[in-house]
C-alpha positions, 0 to 999 in steps of 0.5 A: 541454582534454581535460576542458573538451571532455568538459563542454561534450558533457556541456551539449550532451547535457544541452541536446538532452534537455531540449528534446525533454523540452519537446517531451512535452507539446506533442506530447500536446497537439496528438494528445490524442484519441489519448493519451486513448484510449490512456490509456483502453485503458491503464485497460482492461486494468489494471482487467481485470486487477485483476479477474480477480485479485481477483474471479474468481480469488478466487471461483472458487478451491477453499476446501476446498484453501487452509484450513489447519489451526489448531493452538492452543497450549495453554500460551500459552493458559492463561497468557492465561487466567491473566493474565486472572483475576489482572488480573480479581481485582486489578480486584474486591480494589481498594478505590474510594476516594471521590475529590471531585470538582474541578468540583462 
């Protein structure tokens, strides 16, 4: 008996919520001018925030303070150079085999 009342109350609550959700598009449609004005204001706020954050602050920051000294790993650099030299030598030492073109 108690479970049925709980289930029935959940069903009634969900119907009320669904009924209220169905009214949202009608409200937006009947007050379209105000909704458009609110959306434009929201767009202006978000656009001005993005402009301030990514353009105004980026141009006015002191680039000297934000610059960090780059440290080069000499051992890693030499390792990469040696690998490139070995690869270039292996390409240079390969003998070119004359392969016939199967499409001729």
